[in-house]
N, C-alpha and C positions, 0 to 999 in steps of 0.2 A: 505494499497501499505507498510507502515511502515516495514511490514516484508519481502518484497522485498528485493535483496539487488543491490539497486540502485547507482550508482557513483554518487556520491559527485554533479559533475557537468553535464549535460545535453546540448546538441549542439541544439543552436536554430538555425532555418532555414527562418527566417523574409527574408534575402537580396538574399537568393537562388530565391525569386520570380522574382529580377531582378526590381523591381521596388519600388523607394522610396528611395533607398540608393545607384541609381548611377548603369550604367552595372555591369552585372555580368556574367563572362564566365561559363555554364552551367560545364564543365569541371573540372574549379575548384572548384564550388560548390561540386560534385562527391567525388574529391579529400578527400575533405576537409571531409566529413562524413567517407569516409574510412581512413581516418588520425585520426581522432576523434575514432573511432571502435578499432581501432589498439592500442589505447593508454588506452583502459580502459573505455572510453563512454559506457555506452548502455543504453542509451534514449534519441531522439529527439525530440525534440517540434515546431511543424507547425501547420499552418492553411491553411483554405480554401481560406481566402482572399488576404495570399501574393502570389502578383503576379496573380492574381483572378484563382488561382489553379496550378501554374508554380510551385512552392514552392512542392507541393506535389509529381508532378510527378516527380521531380529531385529525390526526397529521395527516392519516390516508385523505380525507376531505380537505384541508389545507393543501397538498401539496396538487390534489385533483382540480382545483381552482389556477395553478400555474402554468404556462407555457412549458413544453418540454422542456426546452433550453433551458428554463430556470428551476429546472426540480434538482432538488439538493438529494445526497446521497444519505438513502435511511440504514439506519444502525439500528437493531433492535436486536431483544435476549429475552431465549426461553431455559426453562428449566423451575419455576418458581410456580407453587398452586397457592389456590385460598381456598381451605377447607371450608365448605359450604355450613355445616353444623356450627362450630368452631370461631370461623372468621379467621381463624391462624392459618401465617403463611409456612407452607412446606415444600420438601424440593424433589423433584421426581426426573433424576437425567434419564430417564429409562428411555433407549430406542423408539420403541410406540409411541410414548407420551409426544418428545422430540419432535417425533414427525407433524403427528394431530395439531400439534402447537405452531412448527411451520407451517401449515397451512391455513391454520386460522388465521395465523399473522399476514400471511398473505393475501386471505378475502380483505380482513380490516384495514389493509394497508393501500387495495386498490390495486397491487405491482404483479407481475409474471416473475419478478425475482427479487429477492430481499439482496442489498448490497453487502451489508456485514450482519449475519448471524454469529450470536456469543452464549456461549454458555453462562447463565447470569451468577451463579453459585456454584463451586463444587460440594460433593458429598464425601463423606468420609470412608467409603470403601473406592481405593485407585482404581480395582476393575470394572466397577462401574462406571466413572470418568471416561476410561479408557472405551470404551462403548459407546458412551455417549459421544467421545470425541472422532471414531468411526461412525457414528450415522451424520455428524455435519461433515465429515468430507465424502460421506455418499450422495448428501444433499446438494454439494457442490459440484460433483461430478453429473448429478442430473437434473445439474441447470436451475433448481431451486432457490439456492444462493451464490452471490459472487465469492466472499471471500468469507471465512472464518474465524471467529476469534473467543480470551477467553473473558470473565470476566471474574476480579477476588481470588485470582489461584497464587498459590506460595510459590517458590523455585522450585523444589522439588516436583510439583505438579508438573509446571512448565516445563522441564527436563522430560518427564514421561511423556507428556502429548508431543513436543517436538521431534523425539525421536519416531513416535509413529507418524505423523503428517507436518503439512507445514501449520504453523498458525501467524495467520497474520495480523492479528493487533492483542495487545491485552488491554485490559481495563480495570483502573486501580484509583485509591480514593489517594487524595496528595491534597496538603493544604497546610500551611504555618502552624496548624494546629496537629494534624497527620502526616508526619513526615518520617514512618517509617519504612517506606520505598525508597526511598533514597540509597538506601544502603542493601534495597535487596531485590527486589522486582525492577526497579528502574536498568539498575546495573546489568541485571541479564537480559533486559530486552534488548538496550544498547549493544551487547556485545553477538546476540543474535540476529540483528537489522528485524527486528519485532517494533512494529510501531504502536507506543504507549498513549493510550490517551488515559488522561484523568479526570475523575470527578468532584464532587464538592470543595472546589478550590475557595468558598465562601464558609464550611463548614456547617453549611443548612442556614445560613442569614449568622452565622454567629461573630463572620467578622466583616458582614457590609455597615457595619458603622449603627445601625439601626436596632439594634438587639438590647434589651435591660431586663433585669431581674424582675421587674413586675410586668415587662409584653410577658417574658417566659410562663409567669405563674398566670396571665389572662388565659392564655392560649387552651384549646379545647383539650379534652380529656384523651381524645384520641391525637392529638398530634403526635406522630412517631417521635418528635426530637426529646419531648419530656423525658422517653426512656434512654436516650445516651446516654453514655458516660460523660462526653466531653459539655454536657447541660445540665451535669451534676454539680453539688457543693463537692472540695472547694472546684474542682476546674474552673468553672463556670466565670469564676470572680477572677480567676487567673488569669483566663481568654478576657473577659472583657478592661482587666488591667493593660493586655496588651494592646487591646484594640484604641487605647488612649494614645498612648507612645505611638502605635502608627497612623494614628487621624494626625499627629504632629506631622510625621513625616511623608503623609500625604500631602499636607496644605503645603509645606514646604515647595514641594515637587508641581504645585497646582495640579493635583490629578484625583480622583475621588480614594476614598481606602476600598471602595468595590476592585477598581481596577490594577490598586496597587498589591490587593492580595492575588488578585488571578494572575498578574504580571510576574508574582513571585515565584510561582508554580513554572510558568512557561518559561523563566529563564534556567532550567533543567535541563540540559542539550537533547536527553533522552526523551522529554516530552515530545511528543508528536501534536497533540490539540488536547484541549481543556474544554470541559462538558459543563456548562453553565445555565442554569434555569431560566425561565423569565413567566410572571404570569401575564403580563400585558407587553404592548409595544414599547410603554416609557421603559419599563426595566430592560427590556434589549438599550435602548439606548444610554442608560445607566452602564453598559458593563463591554459594549462594541469597543472601545478603544483599546481597549486591554491587550489588545491582540496584536498595537504597534507599539506598547509603549515598553521603553528598554531601559533596564536598573543598573548604574551606575556601580561600580566595585564598593564605592564610599555607603551609599545607600543599600546595599547588601550588606555589609557589616553591620551597618546600624540596625538593620532589624534583626540580623545575629545578635546583637546585645540587647535588643529587645527582648528576644525570646530565652535569654538566657538569664534576663533579670528578673522577669515576670513566674520563667518555670511553668509555662504555657503549652499546653499541649504535649505530644508526644512522638520520639524522635529524636536525631541528631540535630542541631542546631547552627553546626557548622556546616559548609560548603566544602566538597572531598577537593 
């Protein structure tokens, strides 16, 4: 995938599903997609699990309204389901389930072929993962998908899958608060010429500059962020102290905190692109310039100092 002219930023479609992030207006979702494409974003990342397929439906509707020459690459993921009785998420990488999911995604998206199809999360049994990876290779040969990738895989599983079939991409979390990948998966991806797409560069809004303890308390009970360690004490207080320091740096650079946080992720040479969510065209406008922002060495050093001082997040604070 490296040879493709992919934009540095891709649009994340999780919120379009209308579940886990609070209510979402479908018209706003479609408008956000069109705005992103208008501003040069040429790939969208979604998943079958987002809203039980609703996000894929919205993406499909939005791209059907675009000229063929403007249609972005569509990335989606499979392997997660929702138990209708309990509402809990489960993982299913069985070949039959993946094939069924692929056909359903194609229908919802209105496509004959998915550009990038990814295993959303691994399961504990590596043999099942191997069968799943074989299935994606079969789907590729059958023309159902163009590229095959994985998401949230560790280096050991990546090695195993790479020994079977080509891995076109790996998707992983990366932000100023979630830095573990910089000493594990990112170096592996660079060494194996695998495209690395990072998600949650804003740590689900925690690095947006618009978050606070009172805002967190006011979120609905089903807001998934309430269950995340990064949003628990004492980590959330450390993160908010970091945000204060970053806000000063962003102001001096005449950029937004959102742009600074995303640009920090893109400064890692192994990163092929960052997935950024948006619930409206205005939110797209708020981060689109991050793709062109280059951080100088002295700015990166100030950020490293802020990370060390606040002890916010997890992972190394210094660049190799």
